[in-house]
C-alpha positions as CSV (number, residue, x, y, z in Angstrom):
1,M,13.1,-15.8,1.8
2,P,10.1,-13.7,0.6
3,V,8.4,-11.8,3.4
4,I,5.0,-12.7,1.9
5,E,4.2,-16.0,0.0
6,V,0.8,-16.6,-1.5
7,K,0.1,-20.0,-3.0
8,N,-3.0,-20.9,-5.0
9,L,-5.1,-18.6,-2.8
10,S,-8.9,-18.5,-3.4
11,Y,-11.5,-16.9,-1.1
12,T,-15.2,-16.5,-1.1
13,Y,-17.0,-14.3,1.3
14,Q,-19.7,-15.8,3.6
15,G,-23.1,-15.6,1.9
16,T,-21.8,-15.2,-1.6
17,E,-21.1,-17.8,-4.3
18,R,-18.6,-16.0,-6.5
19,P,-15.0,-16.1,-5.3
20,A,-13.5,-12.6,-4.5
21,I,-10.0,-14.1,-5.2
22,R,-9.3,-17.0,-7.5
23,D,-6.1,-19.1,-7.5
24,V,-3.7,-16.2,-6.7
25,T,0.0,-17.1,-6.4
26,F,2.8,-14.5,-5.9
27,T,5.5,-13.4,-3.5
28,V,6.7,-10.1,-2.0
29,E,10.4,-9.7,-1.2
30,R,11.5,-8.0,2.0
31,G,12.0,-4.2,1.4
32,E,9.9,-4.1,-1.8
33,F,7.4,-1.3,-2.5
34,V,4.5,-3.0,-4.4
35,I,1.5,-1.2,-5.9
36,I,-1.6,-3.3,-6.3
37,T,-4.1,-1.8,-8.7
38,G,-7.1,-2.8,-10.9
39,P,-10.7,-2.0,-11.5
40,S,-13.1,-1.6,-8.5
41,G,-14.2,-4.9,-7.1
42,C,-11.2,-6.9,-8.6
43,G,-10.1,-8.3,-5.2
44,K,-7.3,-5.8,-4.1
45,T,-8.7,-5.1,-0.6
46,T,-9.7,-8.8,-0.1
47,L,-6.1,-9.9,-0.9
48,C,-4.7,-7.4,1.6
49,R,-7.1,-8.6,4.3
50,C,-5.5,-12.1,3.9
51,F,-2.1,-10.6,4.8
52,N,-3.0,-9.5,8.3
53,G,-5.4,-12.3,9.2
54,L,-8.7,-10.4,8.9
55,I,-9.3,-13.2,6.4
56,P,-10.1,-15.9,7.5
57,H,-10.3,-15.1,11.3
58,F,-12.6,-12.0,11.2
59,Y,-14.6,-12.3,7.9
60,G,-15.0,-16.0,7.9
61,G,-16.0,-17.4,4.5
62,S,-14.2,-20.1,2.5
63,M,-10.4,-19.9,2.0
64,T,-8.2,-22.4,0.2
65,G,-4.5,-22.2,-0.6
66,E,-1.8,-20.8,1.7
67,V,-0.6,-17.4,2.8
68,I,2.7,-17.2,4.7
69,V,3.6,-13.8,6.2
70,A,6.9,-13.2,7.9
71,G,7.2,-16.9,8.2
72,L,3.8,-17.4,9.8
73,S,0.8,-19.2,8.4
74,V,-2.2,-16.9,8.3
75,K,-4.5,-19.8,8.9
76,Q,-2.7,-21.1,11.9
77,N,-1.8,-17.8,13.6
78,S,-4.2,-15.2,15.2
79,T,-4.6,-11.6,14.0
80,T,-2.9,-10.6,17.3
81,Q,0.2,-12.5,16.3
82,L,0.2,-11.2,12.8
83,A,-0.3,-7.6,13.9
84,Q,3.2,-7.7,15.4
85,H,4.5,-8.1,11.8
86,V,1.9,-6.5,9.6
87,G,0.4,-3.0,10.0
88,M,-2.6,-1.9,7.9
89,V,-3.7,1.6,7.2
90,F,-7.4,1.6,6.1
91,Q,-8.9,3.7,3.3
92,S,-10.7,6.0,5.8
93,P,-8.3,6.9,8.6
94,E,-11.1,8.0,11.0
95,N,-12.1,4.3,11.2
96,Q,-8.9,3.6,13.2
97,L,-8.7,6.8,15.2
98,F,-10.8,7.0,18.3
99,A,-8.8,8.4,21.2
100,L,-9.0,12.0,22.5
101,S,-5.5,12.9,21.3
102,V,-3.1,12.0,18.6
103,E,-0.5,10.8,21.1
104,K,-3.0,8.4,22.7
105,D,-4.0,7.0,19.4
106,V,-0.4,6.3,18.4
107,A,0.2,4.6,21.8
108,F,-3.0,2.5,21.8
109,G,-1.6,-0.6,20.0
110,L,1.5,-0.6,22.1
111,E,-0.5,-0.5,25.3
112,N,-2.5,-3.5,24.2
113,L,0.7,-5.4,23.7
114,A,1.8,-4.5,27.2
115,I,4.9,-2.8,26.0
116,P,6.9,-1.2,28.9
117,R,5.8,2.5,29.5
118,E,9.3,4.0,28.7
119,E,9.5,2.0,25.4
120,I,6.0,3.2,24.5
121,R,7.1,6.8,25.0
122,Q,10.2,6.3,22.9
123,R,8.2,4.6,20.1
124,V,5.5,7.2,20.1
125,E,8.1,10.0,19.9
126,W,9.8,8.3,17.0
127,A,6.6,7.6,15.1
128,L,5.3,11.2,15.5
129,E,8.7,12.7,14.4
130,T,9.0,10.3,11.4
131,T,5.6,11.2,10.1
132,G,6.1,14.9,10.8
133,I,3.2,15.4,13.2
134,S,5.0,16.0,16.5
135,D,3.2,19.4,16.7
136,L,-0.2,17.6,16.6
137,R,0.3,15.3,19.6
138,T,-2.2,17.0,21.8
139,K,-4.8,17.6,19.1
140,A,-8.0,15.5,18.9
141,P,-8.1,13.5,15.7
142,Y,-11.5,15.0,14.7
143,E,-9.8,18.4,14.6
144,L,-7.4,17.4,11.9
145,S,-7.5,17.5,8.1
146,G,-7.8,14.3,6.1
147,G,-4.1,14.4,5.3
148,Q,-3.2,14.9,8.9
149,Q,-5.5,12.1,10.0
150,Q,-3.8,9.8,7.5
151,R,-0.4,10.6,8.9
152,V,-1.7,9.8,12.4
153,A,-3.0,6.4,11.2
154,I,0.4,5.7,9.6
155,A,2.2,6.8,12.8
156,S,0.0,4.4,14.9
157,V,1.0,1.6,12.6
158,L,4.7,2.6,12.6
159,A,4.9,2.7,16.4
160,M,4.2,-1.1,16.3
161,R,7.4,-1.5,14.3
162,P,5.9,-3.8,11.7
163,E,8.0,-5.5,9.0
164,I,5.2,-4.9,6.5
165,M,2.9,-1.9,6.0
166,I,-0.3,-2.2,3.9
167,L,-2.1,0.9,2.8
168,D,-5.5,0.5,1.3
169,E,-6.1,3.5,-1.0
170,P,-4.9,5.9,1.7
171,T,-5.2,9.0,-0.6
172,S,-8.8,8.4,-1.9
173,F,-10.2,11.4,0.1
174,L,-7.1,13.7,-0.3
175,D,-6.2,16.4,-2.7
176,P,-3.1,15.9,-4.9
177,V,-0.8,18.0,-2.6
178,A,-1.8,16.0,0.6
179,A,-1.6,12.8,-1.4
180,Q,1.9,13.6,-2.5
181,K,3.0,14.2,1.1
182,I,1.6,10.8,2.2
183,F,3.6,9.1,-0.6
184,E,6.7,11.0,0.3
185,V,6.4,9.8,3.9
186,V,5.8,6.2,3.0
187,G,8.4,6.2,0.2
188,G,11.0,7.6,2.7
189,L,10.1,4.8,5.2
190,N,10.6,2.2,2.5
191,R,14.0,3.6,1.5
192,E,15.4,4.5,4.8
193,L,14.1,1.8,7.1
194,G,13.7,-1.0,4.5
195,L,10.0,-1.3,5.4
196,T,8.1,-3.5,3.0
197,V,5.2,-1.5,1.6
198,I,2.1,-2.8,-0.2
199,L,-0.1,0.0,-1.5
200,V,-3.5,-0.4,-3.0
201,E,-4.0,2.6,-5.2
202,H,-5.7,4.1,-8.3
203,R,-3.7,7.3,-8.3
204,L,-0.8,5.9,-10.2
205,D,0.7,9.2,-11.3
206,L,1.8,10.0,-7.8
207,A,2.6,6.6,-6.4
208,T,4.6,5.0,-9.2
209,A,7.7,7.1,-8.5
210,Y,8.2,5.1,-5.3
211,A,7.3,1.6,-6.4
212,N,9.6,-1.4,-7.4
213,R,6.7,-3.4,-8.7
214,V,3.1,-3.1,-9.9
215,V,0.6,-5.9,-9.6
216,V,-2.6,-5.6,-11.8
217,M,-5.7,-7.5,-10.7
218,D,-9.0,-8.2,-12.5
219,G,-11.8,-10.5,-11.6
220,G,-10.1,-11.8,-8.5
221,E,-6.9,-12.8,-10.4
222,I,-3.5,-11.3,-11.0
223,R,-3.2,-10.4,-14.6
224,L,0.1,-8.6,-14.6
225,S,3.0,-8.3,-12.2
226,G,6.4,-6.7,-12.8
227,D,8.5,-3.6,-13.2
228,P,6.3,-0.5,-13.5
229,T,7.8,0.4,-16.9
230,C,7.0,-3.0,-18.4
231,V,3.6,-3.3,-16.8
232,Y,2.4,0.1,-17.9
233,A,3.6,-0.5,-21.5
234,S,1.5,-3.6,-21.8
235,K,-1.6,-3.5,-24.0
236,D,-3.5,-5.6,-21.4
237,V,-3.3,-2.6,-19.0
238,R,-5.2,-0.4,-21.5
239,L,-7.7,-3.1,-22.2
240,L,-8.5,-3.3,-18.5
241,G,-9.0,0.4,-18.3
242,I,-6.2,1.1,-15.9
243,G,-5.3,4.8,-15.7
244,V,-1.6,4.6,-16.4
245,P,0.5,7.6,-15.3
246,K,0.3,10.5,-17.7
247,P,4.0,10.5,-18.7
248,V,3.5,6.9,-19.8
249,R,0.5,7.9,-21.9
250,L,2.5,10.8,-23.4
251,Y,5.2,8.3,-24.3
252,Q,2.6,6.1,-26.1
253,V,1.1,9.0,-28.0
254,L,4.5,10.2,-29.1
255,K,5.5,6.7,-30.2
256,E,2.4,6.4,-32.3
257,K,3.4,9.6,-34.1
258,G,6.9,8.3,-34.8
259,V,8.7,9.9,-31.8
260,D,10.5,7.3,-29.7
261,L,11.8,8.1,-26.2
262,H,13.2,4.5,-26.0
263,R,11.4,3.8,-22.7
264,P,8.3,5.1,-20.9
265,P,9.0,7.8,-18.3
266,L,7.3,7.2,-15.0
267,T,7.2,10.8,-13.7
268,A,6.7,14.3,-15.2
269,H,10.3,15.3,-14.3
270,E,11.7,12.2,-16.0
271,A,9.5,12.8,-19.1
272,A,10.7,16.5,-19.3
273,A,14.4,15.4,-19.0
274,M,14.0,12.7,-21.8
275,I,12.3,15.2,-24.1
276,R,14.9,17.8,-23.4
277,E,17.7,15.4,-24.2
278,M,16.0,14.3,-27.4
279,V,15.6,17.9,-28.6
280,E,19.2,18.7,-27.8
281,R,20.5,15.8,-29.8
């Protein structure tokens, strides 16, 4: 069974008339790495808020349709119950870091679930080691760089052992090097632990290498969904103004000039290898 099922979902925020999401239907399989992208204001973040119960339990508003996450109806289960299956890393990590040390921040969610002390210690150790921040355990979050804060936010979610991790533009305030490190951590968790990852992101050059599927939204609706290679090759993506990865754009330019690489490369390394192979032939 899919780990997330969305059926005819529409949602309108309280005090507004125009729906933020309109008649969205799709599924996410267990262990997938899905990128959700699209123009600003297209409904990406709103959709993700439906996965952990912030919508409808926190934001209110009008919601129709059905969202089933890890077998639980979002409408019929509280955010507390859903938090045991879904972890969300927000766009600004400082919004979810408030303790006086990294270690205490990572342990906070577990303490609220009344997890036994020894298990908390083990989970915190594992989460810090997995995200590569064990040496920061005694640091205060406000002393850390943006990339380090983002890792702490990810560690605090991982410690909860969720089935699904949602990241809402986690690299928007990071330089390319720090962003790459975040994607490496999340991609590794997806491969090694089978963690289902849903990533809202504009920086497709870096993120695409780790994704199984790309979902493109516009005007509160899903316009495209599928394998990254097929989605990026679509004319609709260009019409929506989506910044496809540069290797894909290179492929398109070469094809227009009569040079066909047979399929769009998704990374710079893949593009270089394909061009080298073509030249050697």
